C-alpha positions in Angstrom: 81.2 99.8 127.8 84.1 102.2 128.4 86.7 99.4 128.3 85.4 98.1 124.9 85.6 101.6 123.4 89.2 102.0 124.6 90.1 98.6 123.2 88.5 99.5 119.9 90.4 102.8 119.7 93.7 101.0 120.5 93.1 98.4 117.8 92.2 101.0 115.2 95.1 103.3 116.0 97.5 100.4 116.1 96.4 99.0 112.8 97.0 102.4 111.2 100.7 102.1 112.3 101.7 98.5 112.0 100.1 97.8 108.6 102.1 100.5 106.8 105.2 99.3 108.5 104.6 95.7 107.2 103.6 96.7 103.8 106.6 99.1 103.5 109.0 96.3 104.5 107.5 94.0 102.0 107.7 96.6 99.2 111.3 97.4 100.1 112.1 93.7 100.0 110.5 93.2 96.6 112.2 96.3 95.1 115.6 95.3 96.4 115.2 91.7 95.2 114.1 92.9 91.8 116.9 95.5 91.4 119.9 93.6 92.9 119.3 90.1 91.7 117.8 87.9 89.0 115.5 85.7 91.1 112.3 84.4 89.4 109.1 86.3 90.0 107.6 83.5 92.1 110.6 83.7 94.5 110.4 87.4 94.8 106.6 87.3 95.5 107.0 84.5 98.0 109.8 86.4 99.8 107.7 89.5 99.7 104.7 87.7 101.4 107.1 86.1 103.9 108.7 89.4 104.9 105.3 91.1 105.1 103.9 88.4 107.4 107.0 88.3 109.6 107.1 92.1 110.0 103.4 92.1 110.8 104.0 89.4 113.5 106.9 91.4 115.0 105.4 94.9 114.8 101.9 94.1 116.1 102.7 93.5 119.8 105.2 96.3 119.8 102.9 98.9 118.3 99.8 97.8 120.3 101.7 98.1 123.6 103.1 101.5 122.7 99.6 102.8 121.7 98.1 101.4 124.9 100.7 103.1 127.1 100.3 106.4 125.2 96.5 106.3 125.6 96.8 105.6 129.4 99.1 108.6 129.8 96.6 111.1 128.4 
């Protein structure tokens, strides 16, 4: 039971870190695409979704491993 609680804690803490990173990257992309160019709205939204998903894929394993190592050290 102890292992399940630790994994649940790691998942919750990690989610609170990597979701804002991904959402922030997507918002920055959307804002920069809106301000600097004249792409259609569909292209900007598609790019925003793509950037959000890719940043989620990249940040998840990095954040989870960092949170796991920090919880092991305490």
